[in-house]
N, C-alpha and C positions, 0 to 999 in steps of 0.2 A: 327234655331238656332244653331250655332256652337262655341262652346266653345273648349280650349286646355285640352287636356286630361288629368286631373290631378283632383285628390282627391276635392282641396276645389273647384269647380267648380261644382260640385253635386248638392250645392244648390241653383244652378240659376237653375237649370232642373228643380228641386221638387217642388220652388215653382210657376213656371210655370204647372206643372203637375196639385199642386194643385189648382189653378186657373180655369184650365180647369173642374178638376174635379169636381169643384166647381158649373161650369155653365152647366154640365153635370146631374146634382141633387146629384152627391155620398152624403154618408152618410160621417162622420168625419171618419171612420173607411176604409170605401173604397177610399177617398183621401190617407189616411196614408199607405195602402195599395200597391195602387199607386205609390208613393214616394218611397217606400221600395222598388220596383221591380227596379225604375230608380236607386238608390244607388247601389243595389247587382249587376247591369250590368256595370254601370260604375268603380267601384271600381274593379269588374273583368278584366276590359279590362286595366287599369290603373296599375295593378299588371303585367299585360306583359309587356314583354321588348319591349321598344322603345324609341324611341326618342322623347327630349324635346318640339320639334316641332310637335308632334302631336296633332290634332285633332278630335274632336266629331263632327257631327252633331247630330242636334235629332229635327224631326217632327211630331208636334203635330196634330194629326185629330180627331177632336169634330164631333161625328153623334147622330144621335139620341139613337141608344145602349149604346153609352159610350164614350170612349177614345180610340185611338190607338197612342200609342205611337213607332216610328223607330227609332233606333240609329246605326247609321254608324260613322265606323272610315275610318280614311283616312289613317291608318298605312297600309305600302306597305305590301302585301300578306296575311294580317290577317287573320287568318281562326278562329274567335270566339267561346271558348271552357269555360264552365262555370264547375265549380269545383263541386260537388257531393252537397254541401251542399245549393249552390246558385242555384242550378235548385229546388232543394226542396223547398226553398224559395219562386222563382217563382210560383212553384206549388201551394203554398198556398194563394198565396196574385191578380195573376192574373188569368182570366178566360181563358187565352191562350198565349202563347209567341211560337214565330219561330225565329232558328237562321238560319243564309244562309248566309255564308261566312264571312264576313266582317259587316255584321244588322242582329241585333236584332230587333223585333216585338214585341210588349208587350199590350196585348186587355184589357182593363177593362171594365166591363158593369157597369150599372146601377142597383142596387140594383133587382129594377121592374123589369129588362129585364133580368137578372141572374136568377132568379128564373122561370122563363118560357125559357131560353135557355140557353142548356148547353155550354161546351166548343163545339168547333166545328161547333156551329149551330144546335147541336142536342137538342132535350126537353128533359129539367131535369125533373129526378126525382121529381115526386108531395112528398113532405114531409110528408103528411100526410097518403100517403100511404104506405111511405119506410119502410123497415124492417130497424131496427139502428144494 
C-alpha cells in the first residue's frame, strides 16, 4: 500500500493493521499496540524535512506468529532515525523492530506466540518462574 507521507494518511495504515491484527488473532490491546507503532513511525518520517510529493509504502505480512509491517519512504537519501521517545514506545508495543536506511520493519506477535517466543526468536522467560 502506498500513500502520501503526510500524517492524515496514518489512519489508512492503522486501519489495515487493525484488520490484519484481528485476522492474526490479536487481542484489542495488541491491535492498539500495532496501530500505535505505525503512528510513531509515520509521524517520525513526516517530521523529517522533505517534499510534499514524498510517499511511503507499507507492506503487511500476515503469518502464523503474527504480523510484520515494513514501512519504506521514497524520500531521496532518507536515513530513518527515531527520537528517543519514539524508540521507547516501539520497544514497548512491538516484539521487534529494525531500521535499515529508508525501511522500518515492525514485528508484532500474537500473545499466544509472544509468550513462548521472545524478541529475535529467543525463548521468553516463563512468567511463573521469573523473578520480578
